N, CA, C and O atoms as a Maestro MAE file, in Angstrom:
{
 s_m_m2io_version
 :::
 2.0.0
}

f_m_ct {
 s_m_title
 :::
 protein
 m_atom[316] {
  # First column is atom index #
  i_m_mmod_type
  r_m_x_coord
  r_m_y_coord
  r_m_z_coord
  i_m_residue_number
  s_m_chain_name
  s_m_pdb_residue_name
  s_m_pdb_atom_name
  i_m_atomic_number
  :::
  1 25 -3.224 57.710 0.052 1 A "MET " " N  " 7
  2 3 -2.176 56.369 0.278 1 A "MET " " CA " 6
  3 2 -1.032 56.933 -1.173 1 A "MET " " C  " 6
  4 15 -1.383 57.559 -2.173 1 A "MET " " O  " 8
  5 25 0.384 56.438 -0.809 2 A "LEU " " N  " 7
  6 3 1.847 57.123 -1.360 2 A "LEU " " CA " 6
  7 2 1.471 55.487 -2.514 2 A "LEU " " C  " 6
  8 15 1.117 54.379 -2.110 2 A "LEU " " O  " 8
  9 25 1.662 55.826 -3.618 3 A "PRO " " N  " 7
  10 3 2.443 54.879 -4.759 3 A "PRO " " CA " 6
  11 2 3.385 53.911 -4.281 3 A "PRO " " C  " 6
  12 15 3.348 52.778 -4.759 3 A "PRO " " O  " 8
  13 25 4.566 54.329 -3.045 4 A "GLU " " N  " 7
  14 3 5.149 53.468 -2.370 4 A "GLU " " CA " 6
  15 2 4.525 52.229 -1.475 4 A "GLU " " C  " 6
  16 15 4.731 51.015 -1.497 4 A "GLU " " O  " 8
  17 25 3.671 53.072 -0.683 5 A "ASP " " N  " 7
  18 3 2.736 52.275 -0.162 5 A "ASP " " CA " 6
  19 2 2.390 50.925 -0.499 5 A "ASP " " C  " 6
  20 15 2.693 49.862 0.042 5 A "ASP " " O  " 8
  21 25 1.419 51.291 -1.902 6 A "LYS " " N  " 7
  22 3 0.559 50.557 -2.663 6 A "LYS " " CA " 6
  23 2 1.483 49.109 -3.259 6 A "LYS " " C  " 6
  24 15 1.080 47.959 -3.431 6 A "LYS " " O  " 8
  25 25 3.316 49.913 -3.551 7 A "ASP " " N  " 7
  26 3 4.384 48.819 -4.057 7 A "ASP " " CA " 6
  27 2 4.517 47.850 -2.868 7 A "ASP " " C  " 6
  28 15 4.571 46.625 -2.972 7 A "ASP " " O  " 8
  29 25 4.562 48.550 -1.738 8 A "TYR " " N  " 7
  30 3 5.021 47.537 -0.780 8 A "TYR " " CA " 6
  31 2 3.747 46.646 -0.295 8 A "TYR " " C  " 6
  32 15 3.984 45.438 -0.303 8 A "TYR " " O  " 8
  33 25 2.373 47.037 0.148 9 A "LEU " " N  " 7
  34 3 1.591 46.346 -0.182 9 A "LEU " " CA " 6
  35 2 1.276 45.236 -1.071 9 A "LEU " " C  " 6
  36 15 0.686 44.248 -0.635 9 A "LEU " " O  " 8
  37 25 1.719 45.357 -2.588 10 A "ALA " " N  " 7
  38 3 1.967 44.667 -3.644 10 A "ALA " " CA " 6
  39 2 2.495 43.339 -3.088 10 A "ALA " " C  " 6
  40 15 1.891 42.300 -2.819 10 A "ALA " " O  " 8
  41 25 3.791 43.667 -2.990 11 A "ARG " " N  " 7
  42 3 4.969 42.955 -2.605 11 A "ARG " " CA " 6
  43 2 4.304 41.900 -1.244 11 A "ARG " " C  " 6
  44 15 4.266 40.671 -1.182 11 A "ARG " " O  " 8
  45 25 3.970 42.630 -0.547 12 A "LYS " " N  " 7
  46 3 3.858 41.800 0.847 12 A "LYS " " CA " 6
  47 2 2.695 40.797 0.591 12 A "LYS " " C  " 6
  48 15 2.762 39.738 1.216 12 A "LYS " " O  " 8
  49 25 1.559 41.003 -0.308 13 A "GLU " " N  " 7
  50 3 0.296 40.465 -0.670 13 A "GLU " " CA " 6
  51 2 1.271 39.185 -1.790 13 A "GLU " " C  " 6
  52 15 0.800 38.049 -1.829 13 A "GLU " " O  " 8
  53 25 2.298 39.421 -2.446 14 A "ARG " " N  " 7
  54 3 2.889 38.463 -3.414 14 A "ARG " " CA " 6
  55 2 3.478 37.470 -2.485 14 A "ARG " " C  " 6
  56 15 3.380 36.244 -2.553 14 A "ARG " " O  " 8
  57 25 4.129 38.214 -1.575 15 A "GLN " " N  " 7
  58 3 4.981 37.010 -0.308 15 A "GLN " " CA " 6
  59 2 4.102 36.386 0.191 15 A "GLN " " C  " 6
  60 15 4.419 35.205 0.334 15 A "GLN " " O  " 8
  61 25 2.862 36.692 0.623 16 A "LYS " " N  " 7
  62 3 2.107 35.804 1.147 16 A "LYS " " CA " 6
  63 2 1.383 34.500 0.587 16 A "LYS " " C  " 6
  64 15 0.846 33.521 1.106 16 A "LYS " " O  " 8
  65 25 1.678 35.055 -1.046 17 A "ASP " " N  " 7
  66 3 0.629 33.941 -1.824 17 A "ASP " " CA " 6
  67 2 1.931 33.173 -2.180 17 A "ASP " " C  " 6
  68 15 1.677 32.023 -2.538 17 A "ASP " " O  " 8
  69 25 3.121 33.450 -2.184 18 A "LEU " " N  " 7
  70 3 4.319 32.475 -2.133 18 A "LEU " " CA " 6
  71 2 4.142 31.691 -1.146 18 A "LEU " " C  " 6
  72 15 4.195 30.496 -1.435 18 A "LEU " " O  " 8
  73 25 3.937 31.965 -0.013 19 A "LEU " " N  " 7
  74 3 4.341 31.161 1.156 19 A "LEU " " CA " 6
  75 2 2.894 30.327 1.185 19 A "LEU " " C  " 6
  76 15 3.005 29.121 1.404 19 A "LEU " " O  " 8
  77 25 2.147 30.619 1.074 20 A "ARG " " N  " 7
  78 3 0.764 29.656 0.599 20 A "ARG " " CA " 6
  79 2 1.120 28.639 -0.159 20 A "ARG " " C  " 6
  80 15 0.850 27.465 0.097 20 A "ARG " " O  " 8
  81 25 1.964 29.177 -1.476 21 A "GLU " " N  " 7
  82 3 1.859 28.012 -2.502 21 A "GLU " " CA " 6
  83 2 2.706 26.702 -2.182 21 A "GLU " " C  " 6
  84 15 2.578 25.526 -2.522 21 A "GLU " " O  " 8
  85 25 4.026 27.680 -1.042 22 A "VAL " " N  " 7
  86 3 4.837 26.845 -0.802 22 A "VAL " " CA " 6
  87 2 4.607 25.292 0.371 22 A "VAL " " C  " 6
  88 15 5.002 24.126 0.392 22 A "VAL " " O  " 8
  89 25 3.614 26.314 1.333 23 A "GLU " " N  " 7
  90 3 3.321 25.170 2.178 23 A "GLU " " CA " 6
  91 2 1.914 24.225 1.564 23 A "GLU " " C  " 6
  92 15 1.520 23.304 2.279 23 A "GLU " " O  " 8
  93 25 1.345 24.443 0.510 24 A "THR " " N  " 7
  94 3 0.343 23.900 -0.041 24 A "THR " " CA " 6
  95 2 1.301 22.648 -0.899 24 A "THR " " C  " 6
  96 15 1.036 21.455 -0.749 24 A "THR " " O  " 8
  97 25 2.423 23.125 -1.794 25 A "ASP " " N  " 7
  98 3 3.377 22.124 -2.177 25 A "ASP " " CA " 6
  99 2 3.777 20.740 -1.223 25 A "ASP " " C  " 6
  100 15 3.660 19.548 -1.508 25 A "ASP " " O  " 8
  101 25 4.314 21.421 0.069 26 A "GLN " " N  " 7
  102 3 4.832 20.918 1.121 26 A "GLN " " CA " 6
  103 2 3.714 19.754 1.703 26 A "GLN " " C  " 6
  104 15 4.000 18.583 1.954 26 A "GLN " " O  " 8
  105 25 2.400 20.369 1.848 27 A "LEU " " N  " 7
  106 3 1.631 19.529 2.356 27 A "LEU " " CA " 6
  107 2 0.977 18.137 1.257 27 A "LEU " " C  " 6
  108 15 0.545 17.057 1.660 27 A "LEU " " O  " 8
  109 25 1.068 18.522 0.064 28 A "GLN " " N  " 7
  110 3 0.714 17.716 -1.094 28 A "GLN " " CA " 6
  111 2 1.931 16.249 -1.239 28 A "GLN " " C  " 6
  112 15 1.808 15.044 -1.456 28 A "GLN " " O  " 8
  113 25 3.249 17.330 -0.940 29 A "GLN " " N  " 7
  114 3 4.824 16.141 -1.111 29 A "GLN " " CA " 6
  115 2 4.175 15.555 0.067 29 A "GLN " " C  " 6
  116 15 3.389 14.787 -0.489 29 A "GLN " " O  " 8
  117 25 3.956 15.388 1.507 30 A "LYS " " N  " 7
  118 3 3.942 14.865 2.585 30 A "LYS " " CA " 6
  119 2 2.523 13.828 2.098 30 A "LYS " " C  " 6
  120 15 2.514 12.621 2.340 30 A "LYS " " O  " 8
  121 25 1.875 14.232 1.697 31 A "SER " " N  " 7
  122 3 0.491 13.368 1.396 31 A "SER " " CA " 6
  123 2 0.450 12.302 0.753 31 A "SER " " C  " 6
  124 15 -0.243 11.297 0.905 31 A "SER " " O  " 8
  125 25 1.634 12.701 -0.363 32 A "SER " " N  " 7
  126 3 2.182 11.389 -1.324 32 A "SER " " CA " 6
  127 2 2.852 10.568 -0.775 32 A "SER " " C  " 6
  128 15 2.782 9.349 -0.933 32 A "SER " " O  " 8
  129 25 3.851 11.394 0.202 33 A "GLN " " N  " 7
  130 3 4.914 10.129 0.828 33 A "GLN " " CA " 6
  131 2 4.379 9.321 1.815 33 A "GLN " " C  " 6
  132 15 4.982 8.304 2.160 33 A "GLN " " O  " 8
  133 25 2.637 9.849 2.640 34 A "GLN " " N  " 7
  134 3 2.444 8.849 3.314 34 A "GLN " " CA " 6
  135 2 1.461 8.013 2.570 34 A "GLN " " C  " 6
  136 15 0.928 7.109 3.213 34 A "GLN " " O  " 8
  137 25 1.054 8.204 1.014 35 A "ARG " " N  " 7
  138 3 0.177 7.565 0.361 35 A "ARG " " CA " 6
  139 2 1.087 6.017 0.086 35 A "ARG " " C  " 6
  140 15 0.799 4.823 0.176 35 A "ARG " " O  " 8
  141 25 2.355 6.830 -0.303 36 A "GLU " " N  " 7
  142 3 3.828 5.467 -0.693 36 A "GLU " " CA " 6
  143 2 3.522 4.728 0.270 36 A "GLU " " C  " 6
  144 15 2.774 3.753 0.205 36 A "GLU " " O  " 8
  145 25 4.026 5.099 1.139 37 A "LYS " " N  " 7
  146 3 3.959 3.876 2.686 37 A "LYS " " CA " 6
  147 2 2.983 3.320 2.924 37 A "LYS " " C  " 6
  148 15 3.030 2.138 3.266 37 A "LYS " " O  " 8
  149 25 1.392 4.222 2.782 38 A "SER " " N  " 7
  150 3 0.714 2.785 3.065 38 A "SER " " CA " 6
  151 2 0.716 2.176 2.198 38 A "SER " " C  " 6
  152 15 0.390 1.055 2.590 38 A "SER " " O  " 8
  153 25 1.001 2.141 0.424 39 A "ASP " " N  " 7
  154 3 0.753 1.363 -0.336 39 A "ASP " " CA " 6
  155 2 1.951 0.498 0.022 39 A "ASP " " C  " 6
  156 15 1.573 -0.670 -0.072 39 A "ASP " " O  " 8
  157 25 3.298 0.550 0.411 40 A "ARG " " N  " 7
  158 3 4.078 -0.296 0.552 40 A "ARG " " CA " 6
  159 2 3.513 -1.554 1.647 40 A "ARG " " C  " 6
  160 15 3.393 -2.732 1.312 40 A "ARG " " O  " 8
  161 25 3.270 -1.118 2.733 41 A "LEU " " N  " 7
  162 3 2.606 -1.961 3.524 41 A "LEU " " CA " 6
  163 2 1.614 -2.819 2.777 41 A "LEU " " C  " 6
  164 15 1.930 -3.978 2.508 41 A "LEU " " O  " 8
  165 25 0.412 -2.327 2.414 42 A "ASP " " N  " 7
  166 3 -0.365 -2.832 1.617 42 A "ASP " " CA " 6
  167 2 0.016 -4.182 1.135 42 A "ASP " " C  " 6
  168 15 -0.372 -5.271 1.559 42 A "ASP " " O  " 8
  169 25 1.253 -3.787 -0.300 43 A "ARG " " N  " 7
  170 3 1.589 -4.561 -0.841 43 A "ARG " " CA " 6
  171 2 2.130 -5.968 -0.321 43 A "ARG " " C  " 6
  172 15 1.969 -7.108 -0.758 43 A "ARG " " O  " 8
  173 25 2.970 -5.364 0.990 44 A "LYS " " N  " 7
  174 3 3.635 -6.523 2.096 44 A "LYS " " CA " 6
  175 2 2.655 -7.477 2.746 44 A "LYS " " C  " 6
  176 15 2.985 -8.625 3.041 44 A "LYS " " O  " 8
  177 25 1.514 -7.014 2.953 45 A "ALA " " N  " 7
  178 3 0.154 -7.078 3.542 45 A "ALA " " CA " 6
  179 2 -0.106 -8.551 2.602 45 A "ALA " " C  " 6
  180 15 -0.090 -9.739 2.925 45 A "ALA " " O  " 8
  181 25 -0.297 -7.995 1.578 46 A "ALA " " N  " 7
  182 3 -0.870 -8.854 0.497 46 A "ALA " " CA " 6
  183 2 0.148 -10.041 0.225 46 A "ALA " " C  " 6
  184 15 -0.271 -11.192 0.106 46 A "ALA " " O  " 8
  185 25 1.426 -9.747 0.134 47 A "GLN " " N  " 7
  186 3 2.375 -10.758 -0.156 47 A "GLN " " CA " 6
  187 2 2.393 -11.908 0.808 47 A "GLN " " C  " 6
  188 15 2.246 -13.072 0.434 47 A "GLN " " O  " 8
  189 25 2.560 -11.586 1.955 48 A "TRP " " N  " 7
  190 3 2.472 -12.291 2.943 48 A "TRP " " CA " 6
  191 2 1.080 -13.321 2.920 48 A "TRP " " C  " 6
  192 15 1.194 -14.537 3.073 48 A "TRP " " O  " 8
  193 25 -0.021 -12.754 2.741 49 A "VAL " " N  " 7
  194 3 -1.297 -13.435 2.473 49 A "VAL " " CA " 6
  195 2 -1.143 -13.788 1.452 49 A "VAL " " C  " 6
  196 15 -2.281 -13.566 1.039 49 A "VAL " " O  " 8
  197 25 -0.554 -14.252 0.498 50 A "GLY " " N  " 7
  198 3 -0.355 -14.857 -0.833 50 A "GLY " " CA " 6
  199 2 0.609 -15.965 -0.371 50 A "GLY " " C  " 6
  200 15 0.507 -17.110 -0.810 50 A "GLY " " O  " 8
  201 25 1.690 -15.550 0.660 51 A "GLN " " N  " 7
  202 3 2.134 -16.932 0.858 51 A "GLN " " CA " 6
  203 2 1.823 -17.795 1.556 51 A "GLN " " C  " 6
  204 15 2.290 -18.917 1.361 51 A "GLN " " O  " 8
  205 25 1.138 -17.606 2.356 52 A "GLN " " N  " 7
  206 3 0.462 -18.314 3.288 52 A "GLN " " CA " 6
  207 2 -0.827 -19.068 2.479 52 A "GLN " " C  " 6
  208 15 -1.200 -20.227 2.663 52 A "GLN " " O  " 8
  209 25 -1.286 -18.278 1.719 53 A "MET " " N  " 7
  210 3 -2.345 -19.133 0.772 53 A "MET " " CA " 6
  211 2 -1.506 -20.443 0.283 53 A "MET " " C  " 6
  212 15 -1.843 -21.613 0.463 53 A "MET " " O  " 8
  213 25 -0.450 -20.018 -0.315 54 A "VAL " " N  " 7
  214 3 0.315 -21.384 -1.311 54 A "VAL " " CA " 6
  215 2 0.877 -22.287 -0.234 54 A "VAL " " C  " 6
  216 15 0.770 -23.484 -0.499 54 A "VAL " " O  " 8
  217 25 1.338 -22.046 0.695 55 A "ARG " " N  " 7
  218 3 1.399 -23.122 2.134 55 A "ARG " " CA " 6
  219 2 0.399 -23.835 2.510 55 A "ARG " " C  " 6
  220 15 0.578 -25.053 2.527 55 A "ARG " " O  " 8
  221 25 -1.054 -23.246 2.954 56 A "TRP " " N  " 7
  222 3 -2.163 -23.832 2.934 56 A "TRP " " CA " 6
  223 2 -2.375 -24.588 1.877 56 A "TRP " " C  " 6
  224 15 -2.717 -25.717 2.229 56 A "TRP " " O  " 8
  225 25 -2.326 -24.468 0.817 57 A "GLY " " N  " 7
  226 3 -2.643 -25.247 -0.764 57 A "GLY " " CA " 6
  227 2 -1.806 -25.987 -0.697 57 A "GLY " " C  " 6
  228 15 -2.152 -27.084 -1.134 57 A "GLY " " O  " 8
  229 25 -0.716 -25.946 -0.316 58 A "GLN " " N  " 7
  230 3 0.317 -26.928 -0.620 58 A "GLN " " CA " 6
  231 2 -0.253 -28.221 0.435 58 A "GLN " " C  " 6
  232 15 -0.516 -29.382 0.122 58 A "GLN " " O  " 8
  233 25 -0.333 -27.554 1.790 59 A "GLU " " N  " 7
  234 3 -0.555 -28.497 2.873 59 A "GLU " " CA " 6
  235 2 -1.907 -29.399 2.487 59 A "GLU " " C  " 6
  236 15 -1.958 -30.600 2.750 59 A "GLU " " O  " 8
  237 25 -2.910 -28.737 1.885 60 A "LEU " " N  " 7
  238 3 -3.756 -29.068 1.488 60 A "LEU " " CA " 6
  239 2 -3.748 -30.686 0.463 60 A "LEU " " C  " 6
  240 15 -4.162 -31.794 0.806 60 A "LEU " " O  " 8
  241 25 -3.151 -30.282 -0.777 61 A "GLN " " N  " 7
  242 3 -2.377 -30.976 -1.777 61 A "GLN " " CA " 6
  243 2 -1.982 -32.328 -0.967 61 A "GLN " " C  " 6
  244 15 -2.439 -33.465 -1.088 61 A "GLN " " O  " 8
  245 25 -0.970 -31.814 -0.095 62 A "ARG " " N  " 7
  246 3 -0.501 -33.529 1.008 62 A "ARG " " CA " 6
  247 2 -1.622 -34.511 1.541 62 A "ARG " " C  " 6
  248 15 -1.739 -35.737 1.557 62 A "ARG " " O  " 8
  249 25 -2.379 -33.473 1.961 63 A "TYR " " N  " 7
  250 3 -3.143 -34.323 2.482 63 A "TYR " " CA " 6
  251 2 -4.188 -35.060 1.378 63 A "TYR " " C  " 6
  252 15 -4.556 -36.230 1.480 63 A "TYR " " O  " 8
  253 25 -4.472 -34.399 0.613 64 A "SER " " N  " 7
  254 3 -5.565 -35.095 -0.323 64 A "SER " " CA " 6
  255 2 -4.851 -36.223 -1.215 64 A "SER " " C  " 6
  256 15 -5.413 -37.207 -1.695 64 A "SER " " O  " 8
  257 25 -3.304 -35.827 -1.357 65 A "THR " " N  " 7
  258 3 -2.800 -36.994 -2.232 65 A "THR " " CA " 6
  259 2 -2.496 -37.981 -1.130 65 A "THR " " C  " 6
  260 15 -2.711 -39.143 -1.474 65 A "THR " " O  " 8
  261 25 -2.049 -37.826 0.115 66 A "GLY " " N  " 7
  262 3 -2.051 -38.984 1.189 66 A "GLY " " CA " 6
  263 2 -3.537 -39.607 1.112 66 A "GLY " " C  " 6
  264 15 -3.622 -40.784 0.760 66 A "GLY " " O  " 8
  265 25 -4.564 -38.984 1.378 67 A "SER " " N  " 7
  266 3 -5.786 -39.581 1.417 67 A "SER " " CA " 6
  267 2 -6.113 -40.653 -0.013 67 A "SER " " C  " 6
  268 15 -6.565 -41.797 0.023 67 A "SER " " O  " 8
  269 25 -5.805 -40.028 -0.947 68 A "GLU " " N  " 7
  270 3 -6.182 -40.863 -2.221 68 A "GLU " " CA " 6
  271 2 -5.284 -41.931 -2.425 68 A "GLU " " C  " 6
  272 15 -5.767 -42.841 -3.099 68 A "GLU " " O  " 8
  273 25 -4.292 -42.073 -2.102 69 A "ALA " " N  " 7
  274 3 -3.323 -42.989 -1.857 69 A "ALA " " CA " 6
  275 2 -3.998 -44.241 -0.674 69 A "ALA " " C  " 6
  276 15 -4.254 -45.376 -1.077 69 A "ALA " " O  " 8
  277 25 -4.206 -43.860 0.686 70 A "ASP " " N  " 7
  278 3 -4.978 -44.608 1.345 70 A "ASP " " CA " 6
  279 2 -6.114 -44.872 1.025 70 A "ASP " " C  " 6
  280 15 -6.590 -45.699 1.802 70 A "ASP " " O  " 8
  281 25 -6.991 -44.481 0.023 71 A "GLU " " N  " 7
  282 3 -8.198 -45.280 -0.182 71 A "GLU " " CA " 6
  283 2 -7.889 -46.220 -1.328 71 A "GLU " " C  " 6
  284 15 -8.487 -47.295 -1.374 71 A "GLU " " O  " 8
  285 25 -7.013 -45.904 -2.249 72 A "ALA " " N  " 7
  286 3 -6.541 -46.782 -3.080 72 A "ALA " " CA " 6
  287 2 -6.014 -48.380 -2.390 72 A "ALA " " C  " 6
  288 15 -6.432 -49.509 -2.644 72 A "ALA " " O  " 8
  289 25 -5.048 -47.967 -1.533 73 A "SER " " N  " 7
  290 3 -4.337 -49.153 -0.683 73 A "SER " " CA " 6
  291 2 -5.728 -50.198 0.452 73 A "SER " " C  " 6
  292 15 -5.693 -51.374 0.815 73 A "SER " " O  " 8
  293 25 -6.717 -49.186 0.688 74 A "PHE " " N  " 7
  294 3 -7.795 -49.412 1.107 74 A "PHE " " CA " 6
  295 2 -8.819 -50.555 0.567 74 A "PHE " " C  " 6
  296 15 -9.480 -51.482 1.035 74 A "PHE " " O  " 8
  297 25 -8.564 -49.950 -0.691 75 A "SER " " N  " 7
  298 3 -9.915 -50.471 -1.948 75 A "SER " " CA " 6
  299 2 -8.825 -52.214 -2.381 75 A "SER " " C  " 6
  300 15 -9.228 -53.377 -2.382 75 A "SER " " O  " 8
  301 25 -7.918 -51.856 -2.581 76 A "GLU " " N  " 7
  302 3 -6.910 -53.382 -3.167 76 A "GLU " " CA " 6
  303 2 -7.124 -54.287 -1.322 76 A "GLU " " C  " 6
  304 15 -8.088 -55.041 -1.189 76 A "GLU " " O  " 8
  305 25 -6.657 -54.183 -0.742 77 A "ASN " " N  " 7
  306 3 -6.864 -54.901 0.756 77 A "ASN " " CA " 6
  307 2 -8.165 -55.314 0.792 77 A "ASN " " C  " 6
  308 15 -8.389 -56.455 1.196 77 A "ASN " " O  " 8
  309 25 -9.192 -54.514 0.401 78 A "ARG " " N  " 7
  310 3 -10.712 -55.228 0.641 78 A "ARG " " CA " 6
  311 2 -11.069 -56.083 -0.591 78 A "ARG " " C  " 6
  312 15 -12.128 -56.700 -0.473 78 A "ARG " " O  " 8
  313 25 -10.515 -56.217 -1.549 79 A "ASP " " N  " 7
  314 3 -11.024 -57.328 -2.451 79 A "ASP " " CA " 6
  315 2 -10.418 -58.307 -2.225 79 A "ASP " " C  " 6
  316 15 -10.665 -59.342 -2.845 79 A "ASP " " O  " 8
  :::
 }
 m_bond[315] {
  # First column is bond index #
  i_m_from
  i_m_to
  i_m_order
  :::
  1 1 2 1
  2 2 3 1
  3 3 4 2
  4 3 5 1
  5 5 6 1
  6 6 7 1
  7 7 8 2
  8 7 9 1
  9 9 10 1
  10 10 11 1
  11 11 12 2
  12 11 13 1
  13 13 14 1
  14 14 15 1
  15 15 16 2
  16 15 17 1
  17 17 18 1
  18 18 19 1
  19 19 20 2
  20 19 21 1
  21 21 22 1
  22 22 23 1
  23 23 24 2
  24 23 25 1
  25 25 26 1
  26 26 27 1
  27 27 28 2
  28 27 29 1
  29 29 30 1
  30 30 31 1
  31 31 32 2
  32 31 33 1
  33 33 34 1
  34 34 35 1
  35 35 36 2
  36 35 37 1
  37 37 38 1
  38 38 39 1
  39 39 40 2
  40 39 41 1
  41 41 42 1
  42 42 43 1
  43 43 44 2
  44 43 45 1
  45 45 46 1
  46 46 47 1
  47 47 48 2
  48 47 49 1
  49 49 50 1
  50 50 51 1
  51 51 52 2
  52 51 53 1
  53 53 54 1
  54 54 55 1
  55 55 56 2
  56 55 57 1
  57 57 58 1
  58 58 59 1
  59 59 60 2
  60 59 61 1
  61 61 62 1
  62 62 63 1
  63 63 64 2
  64 63 65 1
  65 65 66 1
  66 66 67 1
  67 67 68 2
  68 67 69 1
  69 69 70 1
  70 70 71 1
  71 71 72 2
  72 71 73 1
  73 73 74 1
  74 74 75 1
  75 75 76 2
  76 75 77 1
  77 77 78 1
  78 78 79 1
  79 79 80 2
  80 79 81 1
  81 81 82 1
  82 82 83 1
  83 83 84 2
  84 83 85 1
  85 85 86 1
  86 86 87 1
  87 87 88 2
  88 87 89 1
  89 89 90 1
  90 90 91 1
  91 91 92 2
  92 91 93 1
  93 93 94 1
  94 94 95 1
  95 95 96 2
  96 95 97 1
  97 97 98 1
  98 98 99 1
  99 99 100 2
  100 99 101 1
  101 101 102 1
  102 102 103 1
  103 103 104 2
  104 103 105 1
  105 105 106 1
  106 106 107 1
  107 107 108 2
  108 107 109 1
  109 109 110 1
  110 110 111 1
  111 111 112 2
  112 111 113 1
  113 113 114 1
  114 114 115 1
  115 115 116 2
  116 115 117 1
  117 117 118 1
  118 118 119 1
  119 119 120 2
  120 119 121 1
  121 121 122 1
  122 122 123 1
  123 123 124 2
  124 123 125 1
  125 125 126 1
  126 126 127 1
  127 127 128 2
  128 127 129 1
  129 129 130 1
  130 130 131 1
  131 131 132 2
  132 131 133 1
  133 133 134 1
  134 134 135 1
  135 135 136 2
  136 135 137 1
  137 137 138 1
  138 138 139 1
  139 139 140 2
  140 139 141 1
  141 141 142 1
  142 142 143 1
  143 143 144 2
  144 143 145 1
  145 145 146 1
  146 146 147 1
  147 147 148 2
  148 147 149 1
  149 149 150 1
  150 150 151 1
  151 151 152 2
  152 151 153 1
  153 153 154 1
  154 154 155 1
  155 155 156 2
  156 155 157 1
  157 157 158 1
  158 158 159 1
  159 159 160 2
  160 159 161 1
  161 161 162 1
  162 162 163 1
  163 163 164 2
  164 163 165 1
  165 165 166 1
  166 166 167 1
  167 167 168 2
  168 167 169 1
  169 169 170 1
  170 170 171 1
  171 171 172 2
  172 171 173 1
  173 173 174 1
  174 174 175 1
  175 175 176 2
  176 175 177 1
  177 177 178 1
  178 178 179 1
  179 179 180 2
  180 179 181 1
  181 181 182 1
  182 182 183 1
  183 183 184 2
  184 183 185 1
  185 185 186 1
  186 186 187 1
  187 187 188 2
  188 187 189 1
  189 189 190 1
  190 190 191 1
  191 191 192 2
  192 191 193 1
  193 193 194 1
  194 194 195 1
  195 195 196 2
  196 195 197 1
  197 197 198 1
  198 198 199 1
  199 199 200 2
  200 199 201 1
  201 201 202 1
  202 202 203 1
  203 203 204 2
  204 203 205 1
  205 205 206 1
  206 206 207 1
  207 207 208 2
  208 207 209 1
  209 209 210 1
  210 210 211 1
  211 211 212 2
  212 211 213 1
  213 213 214 1
  214 214 215 1
  215 215 216 2
  216 215 217 1
  217 217 218 1
  218 218 219 1
  219 219 220 2
  220 219 221 1
  221 221 222 1
  222 222 223 1
  223 223 224 2
  224 223 225 1
  225 225 226 1
  226 226 227 1
  227 227 228 2
  228 227 229 1
  229 229 230 1
  230 230 231 1
  231 231 232 2
  232 231 233 1
  233 233 234 1
  234 234 235 1
  235 235 236 2
  236 235 237 1
  237 237 238 1
  238 238 239 1
  239 239 240 2
  240 239 241 1
  241 241 242 1
  242 242 243 1
  243 243 244 2
  244 243 245 1
  245 245 246 1
  246 246 247 1
  247 247 248 2
  248 247 249 1
  249 249 250 1
  250 250 251 1
  251 251 252 2
  252 251 253 1
  253 253 254 1
  254 254 255 1
  255 255 256 2
  256 255 257 1
  257 257 258 1
  258 258 259 1
  259 259 260 2
  260 259 261 1
  261 261 262 1
  262 262 263 1
  263 263 264 2
  264 263 265 1
  265 265 266 1
  266 266 267 1
  267 267 268 2
  268 267 269 1
  269 269 270 1
  270 270 271 1
  271 271 272 2
  272 271 273 1
  273 273 274 1
  274 274 275 1
  275 275 276 2
  276 275 277 1
  277 277 278 1
  278 278 279 1
  279 279 280 2
  280 279 281 1
  281 281 282 1
  282 282 283 1
  283 283 284 2
  284 283 285 1
  285 285 286 1
  286 286 287 1
  287 287 288 2
  288 287 289 1
  289 289 290 1
  290 290 291 1
  291 291 292 2
  292 291 293 1
  293 293 294 1
  294 294 295 1
  295 295 296 2
  296 295 297 1
  297 297 298 1
  298 298 299 1
  299 299 300 2
  300 299 301 1
  301 301 302 1
  302 302 303 1
  303 303 304 2
  304 303 305 1
  305 305 306 1
  306 306 307 1
  307 307 308 2
  308 307 309 1
  309 309 310 1
  310 310 311 1
  311 311 312 2
  312 311 313 1
  313 313 314 1
  314 314 315 1
  315 315 316 2
  :::
 }
}
């Protein structure tokens, strides 16, 4: 094998290595972007659930406050 052939094969192998590195970097970047998108959806869902729980809690407090007032007036009327 001639020295020029060895140089050509070495350059060709280096080019393949560089292409593999670029492909790996692109896959990692794409994976990272998908993870970020998933995280955003998770945060939005958690925010929505939190808002619903606050609303439900407020409604329950209103019922609780109303029930206590009703019980107090009922007790006063019984006496």
